[in-house]
LUMFI-868729 format. One record per residue (C-alpha): x, y, z; residue number from 1. Coordinates in steps of 0.1 Angstrom, whole numbers, plus 2048, in hexadecimal, padded with zeros to 3 digits. Example, Ala and Ser with C-alpha at 12.3 -4.5 7.8 and 13.67 -1.06 7.14 Angstrom:
2
<tise><X>87B</X><Y>7D3</Y><Z>84E</Z><pos>1</pos></tise>
<tise><X>889</X><Y>7F5</Y><Z>847</Z><pos>2</pos></tise>
END
This chain:
306
<tise><X>3E4</X><Y>DE8</Y><Z>4F4</Z><pos>1</pos></tise>
<tise><X>3C0</X><Y>DE3</Y><Z>4E3</Z><pos>2</pos></tise>
<tise><X>3B7</X><Y>DBE</Y><Z>4E6</Z><pos>3</pos></tise>
<tise><X>39C</X><Y>DAC</Y><Z>4DC</Z><pos>4</pos></tise>
<tise><X>3A0</X><Y>D86</Y><Z>4EF</Z><pos>5</pos></tise>
<tise><X>38F</X><Y>D67</Y><Z>4DF</Z><pos>6</pos></tise>
<tise><X>385</X><Y>D48</Y><Z>4F6</Z><pos>7</pos></tise>
<tise><X>36A</X><Y>D34</Y><Z>4FB</Z><pos>8</pos></tise>
<tise><X>36B</X><Y>D1A</Y><Z>51C</Z><pos>9</pos></tise>
<tise><X>375</X><Y>D22</Y><Z>541</Z><pos>10</pos></tise>
<tise><X>394</X><Y>D17</Y><Z>538</Z><pos>11</pos></tise>
<tise><X>39D</X><Y>D3A</Y><Z>52B</Z><pos>12</pos></tise>
<tise><X>389</X><Y>D4F</Y><Z>53F</Z><pos>13</pos></tise>
<tise><X>3AC</X><Y>D51</Y><Z>557</Z><pos>14</pos></tise>
<tise><X>3C2</X><Y>D61</Y><Z>53A</Z><pos>15</pos></tise>
<tise><X>39F</X><Y>D7B</Y><Z>532</Z><pos>16</pos></tise>
<tise><X>3A0</X><Y>D88</Y><Z>556</Z><pos>17</pos></tise>
<tise><X>3C9</X><Y>D89</Y><Z>555</Z><pos>18</pos></tise>
<tise><X>3C1</X><Y>D9F</Y><Z>537</Z><pos>19</pos></tise>
<tise><X>3A7</X><Y>DB3</Y><Z>548</Z><pos>20</pos></tise>
<tise><X>3BF</X><Y>DB8</Y><Z>569</Z><pos>21</pos></tise>
<tise><X>3DA</X><Y>DC3</Y><Z>54A</Z><pos>22</pos></tise>
<tise><X>3E4</X><Y>DE4</Y><Z>544</Z><pos>23</pos></tise>
<tise><X>3D7</X><Y>DDB</Y><Z>51F</Z><pos>24</pos></tise>
<tise><X>3B4</X><Y>DE4</Y><Z>511</Z><pos>25</pos></tise>
<tise><X>398</X><Y>DC6</Y><Z>50D</Z><pos>26</pos></tise>
<tise><X>384</X><Y>DD8</Y><Z>4F7</Z><pos>27</pos></tise>
<tise><X>36F</X><Y>DBA</Y><Z>4E9</Z><pos>28</pos></tise>
<tise><X>36C</X><Y>D92</Y><Z>4F1</Z><pos>29</pos></tise>
<tise><X>366</X><Y>D74</Y><Z>4D5</Z><pos>30</pos></tise>
<tise><X>356</X><Y>D57</Y><Z>4DF</Z><pos>31</pos></tise>
<tise><X>343</X><Y>D3B</Y><Z>4D0</Z><pos>32</pos></tise>
<tise><X>31E</X><Y>D3D</Y><Z>4CD</Z><pos>33</pos></tise>
<tise><X>307</X><Y>D34</Y><Z>4F0</Z><pos>34</pos></tise>
<tise><X>305</X><Y>D0C</Y><Z>4EF</Z><pos>35</pos></tise>
<tise><X>2ED</X><Y>CF4</Y><Z>4FC</Z><pos>36</pos></tise>
<tise><X>2F7</X><Y>CE1</Y><Z>51E</Z><pos>37</pos></tise>
<tise><X>2E7</X><Y>CD3</Y><Z>53A</Z><pos>38</pos></tise>
<tise><X>2CD</X><Y>CBD</Y><Z>53E</Z><pos>39</pos></tise>
<tise><X>2B4</X><Y>CD1</Y><Z>52F</Z><pos>40</pos></tise>
<tise><X>2CA</X><Y>CDD</Y><Z>512</Z><pos>41</pos></tise>
<tise><X>2C2</X><Y>D00</Y><Z>517</Z><pos>42</pos></tise>
<tise><X>2DB</X><Y>D1A</Y><Z>502</Z><pos>43</pos></tise>
<tise><X>2F6</X><Y>D28</Y><Z>51C</Z><pos>44</pos></tise>
<tise><X>314</X><Y>D44</Y><Z>513</Z><pos>45</pos></tise>
<tise><X>332</X><Y>D34</Y><Z>514</Z><pos>46</pos></tise>
<tise><X>347</X><Y>D3F</Y><Z>535</Z><pos>47</pos></tise>
<tise><X>35B</X><Y>D55</Y><Z>521</Z><pos>48</pos></tise>
<tise><X>342</X><Y>D6A</Y><Z>518</Z><pos>49</pos></tise>
<tise><X>336</X><Y>D6B</Y><Z>53C</Z><pos>50</pos></tise>
<tise><X>353</X><Y>D71</Y><Z>549</Z><pos>51</pos></tise>
<tise><X>353</X><Y>D93</Y><Z>52C</Z><pos>52</pos></tise>
<tise><X>332</X><Y>D9D</Y><Z>534</Z><pos>53</pos></tise>
<tise><X>33B</X><Y>DA0</Y><Z>559</Z><pos>54</pos></tise>
<tise><X>357</X><Y>DB6</Y><Z>552</Z><pos>55</pos></tise>
<tise><X>33D</X><Y>DCC</Y><Z>537</Z><pos>56</pos></tise>
<tise><X>352</X><Y>DC4</Y><Z>51A</Z><pos>57</pos></tise>
<tise><X>343</X><Y>DBA</Y><Z>4F9</Z><pos>58</pos></tise>
<tise><X>33D</X><Y>D98</Y><Z>4F1</Z><pos>59</pos></tise>
<tise><X>33D</X><Y>D8E</Y><Z>4CA</Z><pos>60</pos></tise>
<tise><X>330</X><Y>D68</Y><Z>4C1</Z><pos>61</pos></tise>
<tise><X>336</X><Y>D64</Y><Z>49A</Z><pos>62</pos></tise>
<tise><X>32B</X><Y>D42</Y><Z>48F</Z><pos>63</pos></tise>
<tise><X>34B</X><Y>D43</Y><Z>480</Z><pos>64</pos></tise>
<tise><X>368</X><Y>D5A</Y><Z>480</Z><pos>65</pos></tise>
<tise><X>36B</X><Y>D5D</Y><Z>459</Z><pos>66</pos></tise>
<tise><X>347</X><Y>D72</Y><Z>45B</Z><pos>67</pos></tise>
<tise><X>34A</X><Y>D8F</Y><Z>449</Z><pos>68</pos></tise>
<tise><X>332</X><Y>DA3</Y><Z>466</Z><pos>69</pos></tise>
<tise><X>34E</X><Y>D96</Y><Z>484</Z><pos>70</pos></tise>
<tise><X>36B</X><Y>D9D</Y><Z>464</Z><pos>71</pos></tise>
<tise><X>359</X><Y>DC5</Y><Z>463</Z><pos>72</pos></tise>
<tise><X>358</X><Y>DC9</Y><Z>48B</Z><pos>73</pos></tise>
<tise><X>377</X><Y>DBE</Y><Z>492</Z><pos>74</pos></tise>
<tise><X>388</X><Y>DD5</Y><Z>479</Z><pos>75</pos></tise>
<tise><X>372</X><Y>DEE</Y><Z>489</Z><pos>76</pos></tise>
<tise><X>380</X><Y>DE5</Y><Z>4AB</Z><pos>77</pos></tise>
<tise><X>3A6</X><Y>DE8</Y><Z>49E</Z><pos>78</pos></tise>
<tise><X>3B3</X><Y>DD2</Y><Z>4BC</Z><pos>79</pos></tise>
<tise><X>3D9</X><Y>DD7</Y><Z>4BD</Z><pos>80</pos></tise>
<tise><X>3D7</X><Y>DAD</Y><Z>4C5</Z><pos>81</pos></tise>
<tise><X>3C0</X><Y>D94</Y><Z>4CA</Z><pos>82</pos></tise>
<tise><X>3CD</X><Y>D7A</Y><Z>4E3</Z><pos>83</pos></tise>
<tise><X>3BA</X><Y>D5B</Y><Z>4DD</Z><pos>84</pos></tise>
<tise><X>3B5</X><Y>D37</Y><Z>4FD</Z><pos>85</pos></tise>
<tise><X>3A0</X><Y>D1D</Y><Z>4F3</Z><pos>86</pos></tise>
<tise><X>389</X><Y>D32</Y><Z>4DA</Z><pos>87</pos></tise>
<tise><X>380</X><Y>D11</Y><Z>4C6</Z><pos>88</pos></tise>
<tise><X>384</X><Y>D1B</Y><Z>49E</Z><pos>89</pos></tise>
<tise><X>397</X><Y>D20</Y><Z>489</Z><pos>90</pos></tise>
<tise><X>3A4</X><Y>D45</Y><Z>47F</Z><pos>91</pos></tise>
<tise><X>3A8</X><Y>D4B</Y><Z>459</Z><pos>92</pos></tise>
<tise><X>3C6</X><Y>D69</Y><Z>44B</Z><pos>93</pos></tise>
<tise><X>3A3</X><Y>D7E</Y><Z>445</Z><pos>94</pos></tise>
<tise><X>3A1</X><Y>D80</Y><Z>46D</Z><pos>95</pos></tise>
<tise><X>3C6</X><Y>D7C</Y><Z>476</Z><pos>96</pos></tise>
<tise><X>3D6</X><Y>D96</Y><Z>45E</Z><pos>97</pos></tise>
<tise><X>3BB</X><Y>DB3</Y><Z>473</Z><pos>98</pos></tise>
<tise><X>3CE</X><Y>DBB</Y><Z>491</Z><pos>99</pos></tise>
<tise><X>3F2</X><Y>DCA</Y><Z>492</Z><pos>100</pos></tise>
<tise><X>401</X><Y>DB0</Y><Z>4A3</Z><pos>101</pos></tise>
<tise><X>3ED</X><Y>D90</Y><Z>49A</Z><pos>102</pos></tise>
<tise><X>3E0</X><Y>D79</Y><Z>4AE</Z><pos>103</pos></tise>
<tise><X>3F1</X><Y>D6A</Y><Z>4CD</Z><pos>104</pos></tise>
<tise><X>3E5</X><Y>D4C</Y><Z>4DA</Z><pos>105</pos></tise>
<tise><X>3EB</X><Y>D38</Y><Z>4FC</Z><pos>106</pos></tise>
<tise><X>3ED</X><Y>D13</Y><Z>4F5</Z><pos>107</pos></tise>
<tise><X>3F0</X><Y>CF7</Y><Z>511</Z><pos>108</pos></tise>
<tise><X>40F</X><Y>CE4</Y><Z>506</Z><pos>109</pos></tise>
<tise><X>434</X><Y>CEF</Y><Z>4FF</Z><pos>110</pos></tise>
<tise><X>432</X><Y>CEE</Y><Z>4D9</Z><pos>111</pos></tise>
<tise><X>437</X><Y>CDF</Y><Z>4C0</Z><pos>112</pos></tise>
<tise><X>42A</X><Y>CC3</Y><Z>4D8</Z><pos>113</pos></tise>
<tise><X>407</X><Y>CBA</Y><Z>4DD</Z><pos>114</pos></tise>
<tise><X>3F7</X><Y>CD3</Y><Z>4C2</Z><pos>115</pos></tise>
<tise><X>3D5</X><Y>CCF</Y><Z>4BF</Z><pos>116</pos></tise>
<tise><X>3B4</X><Y>CCF</Y><Z>4D3</Z><pos>117</pos></tise>
<tise><X>3C0</X><Y>CB9</Y><Z>4F3</Z><pos>118</pos></tise>
<tise><X>3E4</X><Y>CC3</Y><Z>4F8</Z><pos>119</pos></tise>
<tise><X>3DF</X><Y>CBB</Y><Z>51E</Z><pos>120</pos></tise>
<tise><X>3CD</X><Y>C9C</Y><Z>520</Z><pos>121</pos></tise>
<tise><X>3DE</X><Y>C8C</Y><Z>501</Z><pos>122</pos></tise>
<tise><X>3FE</X><Y>C99</Y><Z>519</Z><pos>123</pos></tise>
<tise><X>3F4</X><Y>C83</Y><Z>53A</Z><pos>124</pos></tise>
<tise><X>3E9</X><Y>C67</Y><Z>522</Z><pos>125</pos></tise>
<tise><X>409</X><Y>C62</Y><Z>510</Z><pos>126</pos></tise>
<tise><X>41C</X><Y>C63</Y><Z>539</Z><pos>127</pos></tise>
<tise><X>430</X><Y>C84</Y><Z>534</Z><pos>128</pos></tise>
<tise><X>441</X><Y>C93</Y><Z>552</Z><pos>129</pos></tise>
<tise><X>441</X><Y>CB4</Y><Z>54A</Z><pos>130</pos></tise>
<tise><X>42B</X><Y>CCB</Y><Z>532</Z><pos>131</pos></tise>
<tise><X>41E</X><Y>CED</Y><Z>533</Z><pos>132</pos></tise>
<tise><X>415</X><Y>D08</Y><Z>51C</Z><pos>133</pos></tise>
<tise><X>41F</X><Y>D21</Y><Z>4FD</Z><pos>134</pos></tise>
<tise><X>418</X><Y>D42</Y><Z>4F6</Z><pos>135</pos></tise>
<tise><X>41B</X><Y>D45</Y><Z>4CC</Z><pos>136</pos></tise>
<tise><X>412</X><Y>D5A</Y><Z>4AB</Z><pos>137</pos></tise>
<tise><X>3F4</X><Y>D48</Y><Z>4A0</Z><pos>138</pos></tise>
<tise><X>3F6</X><Y>D40</Y><Z>47A</Z><pos>139</pos></tise>
<tise><X>3DE</X><Y>D2A</Y><Z>466</Z><pos>140</pos></tise>
<tise><X>3EF</X><Y>D08</Y><Z>469</Z><pos>141</pos></tise>
<tise><X>3E4</X><Y>CF8</Y><Z>48E</Z><pos>142</pos></tise>
<tise><X>3FA</X><Y>D06</Y><Z>4A9</Z><pos>143</pos></tise>
<tise><X>417</X><Y>D06</Y><Z>48F</Z><pos>144</pos></tise>
<tise><X>420</X><Y>D2E</Y><Z>495</Z><pos>145</pos></tise>
<tise><X>43E</X><Y>D3A</Y><Z>4A3</Z><pos>146</pos></tise>
<tise><X>442</X><Y>D3B</Y><Z>4CB</Z><pos>147</pos></tise>
<tise><X>444</X><Y>D59</Y><Z>4E0</Z><pos>148</pos></tise>
<tise><X>44A</X><Y>D4C</Y><Z>504</Z><pos>149</pos></tise>
<tise><X>449</X><Y>D2B</Y><Z>516</Z><pos>150</pos></tise>
<tise><X>440</X><Y>D1B</Y><Z>53C</Z><pos>151</pos></tise>
<tise><X>444</X><Y>CFA</Y><Z>545</Z><pos>152</pos></tise>
<tise><X>430</X><Y>CE8</Y><Z>55E</Z><pos>153</pos></tise>
<tise><X>437</X><Y>CC1</Y><Z>571</Z><pos>154</pos></tise>
<tise><X>41B</X><Y>CA7</Y><Z>56C</Z><pos>155</pos></tise>
<tise><X>411</X><Y>CA0</Y><Z>58E</Z><pos>156</pos></tise>
<tise><X>40A</X><Y>C7A</Y><Z>596</Z><pos>157</pos></tise>
<tise><X>3E7</X><Y>C83</Y><Z>5A0</Z><pos>158</pos></tise>
<tise><X>3E2</X><Y>C9E</Y><Z>584</Z><pos>159</pos></tise>
<tise><X>3C2</X><Y>C97</Y><Z>56E</Z><pos>160</pos></tise>
<tise><X>3B8</X><Y>CAD</Y><Z>54D</Z><pos>161</pos></tise>
<tise><X>3AA</X><Y>CC0</Y><Z>562</Z><pos>162</pos></tise>
<tise><X>3BF</X><Y>CCC</Y><Z>57C</Z><pos>163</pos></tise>
<tise><X>3DC</X><Y>CCC</Y><Z>56A</Z><pos>164</pos></tise>
<tise><X>3C8</X><Y>CE7</Y><Z>550</Z><pos>165</pos></tise>
<tise><X>3BE</X><Y>CFB</Y><Z>569</Z><pos>166</pos></tise>
<tise><X>3E0</X><Y>D00</Y><Z>576</Z><pos>167</pos></tise>
<tise><X>3EA</X><Y>D09</Y><Z>554</Z><pos>168</pos></tise>
<tise><X>3D1</X><Y>D1E</Y><Z>551</Z><pos>169</pos></tise>
<tise><X>3D9</X><Y>D39</Y><Z>568</Z><pos>170</pos></tise>
<tise><X>3FD</X><Y>D33</Y><Z>563</Z><pos>171</pos></tise>
<tise><X>3FA</X><Y>D3A</Y><Z>53E</Z><pos>172</pos></tise>
<tise><X>3E7</X><Y>D56</Y><Z>545</Z><pos>173</pos></tise>
<tise><X>403</X><Y>D69</Y><Z>550</Z><pos>174</pos></tise>
<tise><X>417</X><Y>D5D</Y><Z>533</Z><pos>175</pos></tise>
<tise><X>401</X><Y>D6B</Y><Z>51D</Z><pos>176</pos></tise>
<tise><X>3FF</X><Y>D8B</Y><Z>52C</Z><pos>177</pos></tise>
<tise><X>425</X><Y>D8F</Y><Z>532</Z><pos>178</pos></tise>
<tise><X>423</X><Y>D84</Y><Z>50D</Z><pos>179</pos></tise>
<tise><X>40E</X><Y>DA6</Y><Z>503</Z><pos>180</pos></tise>
<tise><X>423</X><Y>DBC</Y><Z>519</Z><pos>181</pos></tise>
<tise><X>440</X><Y>DB5</Y><Z>504</Z><pos>182</pos></tise>
<tise><X>42E</X><Y>DB6</Y><Z>4E0</Z><pos>183</pos></tise>
<tise><X>427</X><Y>DD4</Y><Z>4EA</Z><pos>184</pos></tise>
<tise><X>445</X><Y>DE2</Y><Z>4F6</Z><pos>185</pos></tise>
<tise><X>457</X><Y>DD3</Y><Z>4D3</Z><pos>186</pos></tise>
<tise><X>470</X><Y>DBD</Y><Z>4EB</Z><pos>187</pos></tise>
<tise><X>46A</X><Y>D9E</Y><Z>4E3</Z><pos>188</pos></tise>
<tise><X>473</X><Y>D7F</Y><Z>4C2</Z><pos>189</pos></tise>
<tise><X>458</X><Y>D66</Y><Z>4BA</Z><pos>190</pos></tise>
<tise><X>46F</X><Y>D45</Y><Z>4B2</Z><pos>191</pos></tise>
<tise><X>466</X><Y>D29</Y><Z>499</Z><pos>192</pos></tise>
<tise><X>455</X><Y>D0A</Y><Z>4A7</Z><pos>193</pos></tise>
<tise><X>473</X><Y>CE9</Y><Z>4A6</Z><pos>194</pos></tise>
<tise><X>468</X><Y>CD5</Y><Z>486</Z><pos>195</pos></tise>
<tise><X>46D</X><Y>CB6</Y><Z>499</Z><pos>196</pos></tise>
<tise><X>460</X><Y>CA7</Y><Z>4BE</Z><pos>197</pos></tise>
<tise><X>43E</X><Y>CB2</Y><Z>4AF</Z><pos>198</pos></tise>
<tise><X>422</X><Y>C9C</Y><Z>4BB</Z><pos>199</pos></tise>
<tise><X>3FA</X><Y>CA4</Y><Z>4B7</Z><pos>200</pos></tise>
<tise><X>3DF</X><Y>CA8</Y><Z>4CE</Z><pos>201</pos></tise>
<tise><X>3BC</X><Y>CA0</Y><Z>4BE</Z><pos>202</pos></tise>
<tise><X>39F</X><Y>CA1</Y><Z>4D3</Z><pos>203</pos></tise>
<tise><X>393</X><Y>C87</Y><Z>4E5</Z><pos>204</pos></tise>
<tise><X>379</X><Y>C72</Y><Z>4DA</Z><pos>205</pos></tise>
<tise><X>361</X><Y>C5C</Y><Z>4EC</Z><pos>206</pos></tise>
<tise><X>372</X><Y>C3C</Y><Z>4E3</Z><pos>207</pos></tise>
<tise><X>395</X><Y>C4C</Y><Z>4E7</Z><pos>208</pos></tise>
<tise><X>38A</X><Y>C4B</Y><Z>50E</Z><pos>209</pos></tise>
<tise><X>385</X><Y>C29</Y><Z>50C</Z><pos>210</pos></tise>
<tise><X>39A</X><Y>C11</Y><Z>525</Z><pos>211</pos></tise>
<tise><X>3AF</X><Y>BF6</Y><Z>518</Z><pos>212</pos></tise>
<tise><X>3B9</X><Y>BE4</Y><Z>534</Z><pos>213</pos></tise>
<tise><X>3D6</X><Y>BCD</Y><Z>526</Z><pos>214</pos></tise>
<tise><X>3EA</X><Y>BEE</Y><Z>52B</Z><pos>215</pos></tise>
<tise><X>405</X><Y>BF2</Y><Z>546</Z><pos>216</pos></tise>
<tise><X>3F0</X><Y>C02</Y><Z>566</Z><pos>217</pos></tise>
<tise><X>404</X><Y>C20</Y><Z>564</Z><pos>218</pos></tise>
<tise><X>3F9</X><Y>C25</Y><Z>53E</Z><pos>219</pos></tise>
<tise><X>3D2</X><Y>C1D</Y><Z>547</Z><pos>220</pos></tise>
<tise><X>3DA</X><Y>C3B</Y><Z>566</Z><pos>221</pos></tise>
<tise><X>3E3</X><Y>C51</Y><Z>551</Z><pos>222</pos></tise>
<tise><X>3C9</X><Y>C4A</Y><Z>537</Z><pos>223</pos></tise>
<tise><X>3AD</X><Y>C4E</Y><Z>551</Z><pos>224</pos></tise>
<tise><X>3BD</X><Y>C6D</Y><Z>561</Z><pos>225</pos></tise>
<tise><X>3BF</X><Y>C7D</Y><Z>53B</Z><pos>226</pos></tise>
<tise><X>39F</X><Y>C75</Y><Z>536</Z><pos>227</pos></tise>
<tise><X>394</X><Y>C86</Y><Z>557</Z><pos>228</pos></tise>
<tise><X>379</X><Y>C99</Y><Z>559</Z><pos>229</pos></tise>
<tise><X>372</X><Y>C98</Y><Z>534</Z><pos>230</pos></tise>
<tise><X>369</X><Y>C82</Y><Z>522</Z><pos>231</pos></tise>
<tise><X>36E</X><Y>C69</Y><Z>53B</Z><pos>232</pos></tise>
<tise><X>382</X><Y>C4A</Y><Z>53C</Z><pos>233</pos></tise>
<tise><X>367</X><Y>C2D</Y><Z>536</Z><pos>234</pos></tise>
<tise><X>367</X><Y>C03</Y><Z>533</Z><pos>235</pos></tise>
<tise><X>34A</X><Y>BEB</Y><Z>52D</Z><pos>236</pos></tise>
<tise><X>342</X><Y>BD0</Y><Z>54C</Z><pos>237</pos></tise>
<tise><X>32F</X><Y>BB7</Y><Z>534</Z><pos>238</pos></tise>
<tise><X>310</X><Y>BCC</Y><Z>527</Z><pos>239</pos></tise>
<tise><X>318</X><Y>BE8</Y><Z>542</Z><pos>240</pos></tise>
<tise><X>329</X><Y>C07</Y><Z>539</Z><pos>241</pos></tise>
<tise><X>33B</X><Y>C19</Y><Z>558</Z><pos>242</pos></tise>
<tise><X>353</X><Y>C3C</Y><Z>556</Z><pos>243</pos></tise>
<tise><X>371</X><Y>C36</Y><Z>56D</Z><pos>244</pos></tise>
<tise><X>380</X><Y>C52</Y><Z>57F</Z><pos>245</pos></tise>
<tise><X>3A4</X><Y>C52</Y><Z>58A</Z><pos>246</pos></tise>
<tise><X>3AD</X><Y>C32</Y><Z>59F</Z><pos>247</pos></tise>
<tise><X>3C5</X><Y>C27</Y><Z>5B8</Z><pos>248</pos></tise>
<tise><X>3E6</X><Y>C14</Y><Z>5AF</Z><pos>249</pos></tise>
<tise><X>3F0</X><Y>BF2</Y><Z>5C3</Z><pos>250</pos></tise>
<tise><X>412</X><Y>BDD</Y><Z>5C0</Z><pos>251</pos></tise>
<tise><X>3FE</X><Y>BBD</Y><Z>5B6</Z><pos>252</pos></tise>
<tise><X>3FA</X><Y>BA9</Y><Z>599</Z><pos>253</pos></tise>
<tise><X>3DF</X><Y>B92</Y><Z>5A2</Z><pos>254</pos></tise>
<tise><X>3C8</X><Y>B94</Y><Z>584</Z><pos>255</pos></tise>
<tise><X>3C9</X><Y>B91</Y><Z>560</Z><pos>256</pos></tise>
<tise><X>3C6</X><Y>BAE</Y><Z>54B</Z><pos>257</pos></tise>
<tise><X>3A0</X><Y>BBD</Y><Z>54D</Z><pos>258</pos></tise>
<tise><X>393</X><Y>BA2</Y><Z>569</Z><pos>259</pos></tise>
<tise><X>383</X><Y>BB4</Y><Z>589</Z><pos>260</pos></tise>
<tise><X>37B</X><Y>BA7</Y><Z>5AB</Z><pos>261</pos></tise>
<tise><X>364</X><Y>BB5</Y><Z>5BD</Z><pos>262</pos></tise>
<tise><X>368</X><Y>BBB</Y><Z>5E6</Z><pos>263</pos></tise>
<tise><X>358</X><Y>BC9</Y><Z>600</Z><pos>264</pos></tise>
<tise><X>36A</X><Y>BE5</Y><Z>601</Z><pos>265</pos></tise>
<tise><X>380</X><Y>BE9</Y><Z>5DF</Z><pos>266</pos></tise>
<tise><X>37B</X><Y>BDE</Y><Z>5BB</Z><pos>267</pos></tise>
<tise><X>39D</X><Y>BCE</Y><Z>5AD</Z><pos>268</pos></tise>
<tise><X>3A3</X><Y>BCF</Y><Z>586</Z><pos>269</pos></tise>
<tise><X>3BF</X><Y>BC3</Y><Z>578</Z><pos>270</pos></tise>
<tise><X>3D8</X><Y>BD3</Y><Z>55A</Z><pos>271</pos></tise>
<tise><X>3F8</X><Y>BC1</Y><Z>545</Z><pos>272</pos></tise>
<tise><X>40C</X><Y>BC9</Y><Z>568</Z><pos>273</pos></tise>
<tise><X>3FA</X><Y>BD2</Y><Z>589</Z><pos>274</pos></tise>
<tise><X>3DA</X><Y>BD6</Y><Z>599</Z><pos>275</pos></tise>
<tise><X>3C6</X><Y>BF3</Y><Z>59B</Z><pos>276</pos></tise>
<tise><X>3AC</X><Y>BFC</Y><Z>5B6</Z><pos>277</pos></tise>
<tise><X>390</X><Y>C0E</Y><Z>5A3</Z><pos>278</pos></tise>
<tise><X>381</X><Y>C30</Y><Z>5BD</Z><pos>279</pos></tise>
<tise><X>360</X><Y>C3E</Y><Z>5A9</Z><pos>280</pos></tise>
<tise><X>34F</X><Y>C34</Y><Z>590</Z><pos>281</pos></tise>
<tise><X>332</X><Y>C40</Y><Z>57A</Z><pos>282</pos></tise>
<tise><X>31B</X><Y>C26</Y><Z>56B</Z><pos>283</pos></tise>
<tise><X>30A</X><Y>C33</Y><Z>54E</Z><pos>284</pos></tise>
<tise><X>2EB</X><Y>C47</Y><Z>554</Z><pos>285</pos></tise>
<tise><X>2F5</X><Y>C49</Y><Z>57E</Z><pos>286</pos></tise>
<tise><X>305</X><Y>C63</Y><Z>591</Z><pos>287</pos></tise>
<tise><X>32C</X><Y>C59</Y><Z>59B</Z><pos>288</pos></tise>
<tise><X>32F</X><Y>C41</Y><Z>5B9</Z><pos>289</pos></tise>
<tise><X>34B</X><Y>C30</Y><Z>5CC</Z><pos>290</pos></tise>
<tise><X>352</X><Y>C12</Y><Z>5B9</Z><pos>291</pos></tise>
<tise><X>34E</X><Y>BF7</Y><Z>5D5</Z><pos>292</pos></tise>
<tise><X>32D</X><Y>C06</Y><Z>5DA</Z><pos>293</pos></tise>
<tise><X>327</X><Y>C02</Y><Z>5B5</Z><pos>294</pos></tise>
<tise><X>334</X><Y>BDC</Y><Z>5B8</Z><pos>295</pos></tise>
<tise><X>31B</X><Y>BD4</Y><Z>5D2</Z><pos>296</pos></tise>
<tise><X>2FC</X><Y>BDE</Y><Z>5BE</Z><pos>297</pos></tise>
<tise><X>30A</X><Y>BC7</Y><Z>5A0</Z><pos>298</pos></tise>
<tise><X>2FB</X><Y>BA4</Y><Z>59D</Z><pos>299</pos></tise>
<tise><X>30B</X><Y>B85</Y><Z>58E</Z><pos>300</pos></tise>
<tise><X>321</X><Y>BA3</Y><Z>57C</Z><pos>301</pos></tise>
<tise><X>33C</X><Y>B9A</Y><Z>562</Z><pos>302</pos></tise>
<tise><X>361</X><Y>B8C</Y><Z>56C</Z><pos>303</pos></tise>
<tise><X>370</X><Y>BA8</Y><Z>553</Z><pos>304</pos></tise>
<tise><X>371</X><Y>BC8</Y><Z>545</Z><pos>305</pos></tise>
<tise><X>370</X><Y>BC5</Y><Z>51F</Z><pos>306</pos></tise>
END
């Protein structure tokens, strides 16, 4: 089957690699245009564009997938199907109708849970014990199309959004290729999503990542891990803003929520339940460091996080 793959971040690369290694022919890749990154803010190709170029695959970078020139090129390529993973733009009807078998999306949740841009982050933050990935037929509605296949994955106690997404990206790549195999054979059916238990996963903002120390330690822990590595959970100590990476839990309840004690070897913070021990922190404008080292460098710090 001839396919045009759409994807942009590193998360989508395992699916592209799996497709290249499959019996299907990847005739082109669609990805977002080069974006500015790094301290020099220089233009850089997306990870998917780089992977495609390494395989000698044509790369299309329309500003919008509704661009007439892009639509014309897609018609010329005449793909049978367009698999898509974390592309980063909405696909409208004029593009959806071009491939015979439509567009098939790999989404990192068990739909209809966590429709939207940040399913893994929101799942961890909500305290889910199990999540997964779904392959579904793309429609104009946000992650609403009928489902072709699902896998589940346990959320581990030490998972961050980064580690869980990496696992799902590799496991989901196999699910996506398997769905395309069965679409080509003609022995797979798409099932409408249930109309209950729908939840939404909008992109995390910086304000979403702010820590609320008045919540139980478990919830604060999940919040931090769901925001790691991006956008990064944070809190304020007086006028000092600091990003906080996953930390250690205790069985003790010695501090009021947000109150902090700086020791020689540990930094302890109170929550609504038990205290937590900060691990790595990143003060604004500085490199990550051990929390105890950060604390020793502070002079007369406030007694509590805001």
